[in-house]
C-alpha positions as CSV (number, residue, x, y, z in Angstrom):
1,M,-27.4,-63.2,195.0
2,R,-24.7,-61.1,193.3
3,V,-22.0,-63.6,194.2
4,V,-24.1,-66.5,192.9
5,R,-25.0,-64.7,189.6
6,D,-21.8,-62.9,188.8
7,V,-19.1,-65.2,190.2
8,L,-20.3,-68.8,190.8
9,G,-22.7,-69.1,187.9
10,P,-20.0,-68.2,185.3
11,L,-17.5,-70.5,186.9
12,V,-19.8,-73.5,186.8
13,R,-20.9,-72.7,183.2
14,A,-17.2,-72.4,182.1
15,D,-17.0,-76.1,183.0
16,Q,-20.2,-76.9,181.1
17,G,-22.3,-77.1,184.2
18,I,-25.5,-75.5,185.2
19,L,-26.0,-73.8,188.6
20,Y,-29.6,-73.7,189.9
21,L,-30.9,-71.5,192.6
22,V,-33.2,-73.6,194.7
23,E,-33.8,-71.3,197.7
24,L,-32.6,-67.9,198.9
25,S,-33.6,-66.4,202.2
26,E,-32.1,-64.5,205.1
27,R,-31.2,-67.9,206.8
28,A,-30.4,-70.2,203.9
29,V,-29.1,-70.5,200.4
30,A,-29.7,-73.8,198.5
31,L,-28.0,-74.4,195.1
32,H,-28.1,-77.4,192.8
33,L,-25.3,-78.4,190.3
34,G,-26.5,-79.9,187.1
35,G,-25.3,-80.3,183.5
36,R,-21.8,-81.8,183.4
37,F,-21.8,-81.7,187.2
38,S,-24.7,-84.1,187.5
39,G,-22.5,-87.2,188.1
40,C,-19.1,-85.7,188.3
41,P,-16.9,-87.2,191.1
42,G,-15.2,-83.7,191.4
43,N,-18.4,-82.2,192.8
44,T,-17.1,-82.5,196.4
45,L,-13.9,-80.6,195.5
46,V,-15.9,-77.8,193.7
47,R,-18.4,-77.6,196.5
48,R,-15.9,-77.5,199.4
49,R,-13.0,-75.5,197.8
50,I,-14.9,-73.0,195.6
51,L,-18.7,-72.7,196.1
52,E,-19.0,-73.0,199.9
53,P,-16.0,-70.6,200.7
54,A,-17.3,-67.9,198.4
55,L,-20.8,-68.1,199.8
56,Q,-19.5,-68.2,203.4
57,K,-17.4,-65.1,202.8
58,A,-20.4,-63.2,201.3
59,L,-23.0,-64.7,203.7
60,P,-21.3,-65.7,206.9
61,D,-24.4,-66.5,209.0
62,V,-26.4,-68.3,206.3
63,Q,-26.8,-72.1,206.1
64,I,-25.5,-73.4,202.7
65,V,-26.9,-76.5,201.0
66,I,-25.5,-77.7,197.7
67,T,-26.9,-80.7,195.9
68,S,-26.1,-82.3,192.5
69,G,-27.6,-84.7,190.1
70,A,-29.7,-85.2,187.0
71,L,-32.9,-84.6,188.9
72,I,-33.4,-80.9,189.4
73,P,-35.3,-79.9,192.6
74,E,-38.8,-78.5,192.1
75,G,-38.9,-74.7,191.7
76,A,-35.1,-74.5,191.0
77,E,-34.2,-71.8,188.5
78,P,-31.0,-71.8,186.4
79,I,-28.5,-69.0,187.2
80,Q,-27.9,-67.1,183.9
């Protein structure tokens, strides 16, 4: 959670986006990109080059799911 809150959240906010935590468990982490990232074609680049590598380094055995769009998944909480 520290990587998401202290590293990834501020990076996404710096680009006027919102990072939501959808699920966090011992087996999986699910995030959602909103705000400016809702329809951005650069989402794939951000996801594959920044978010996924940082999460894989911190949580090597965890399944990572990152979605984006204007519709925020039920129960998702913004990372402050």
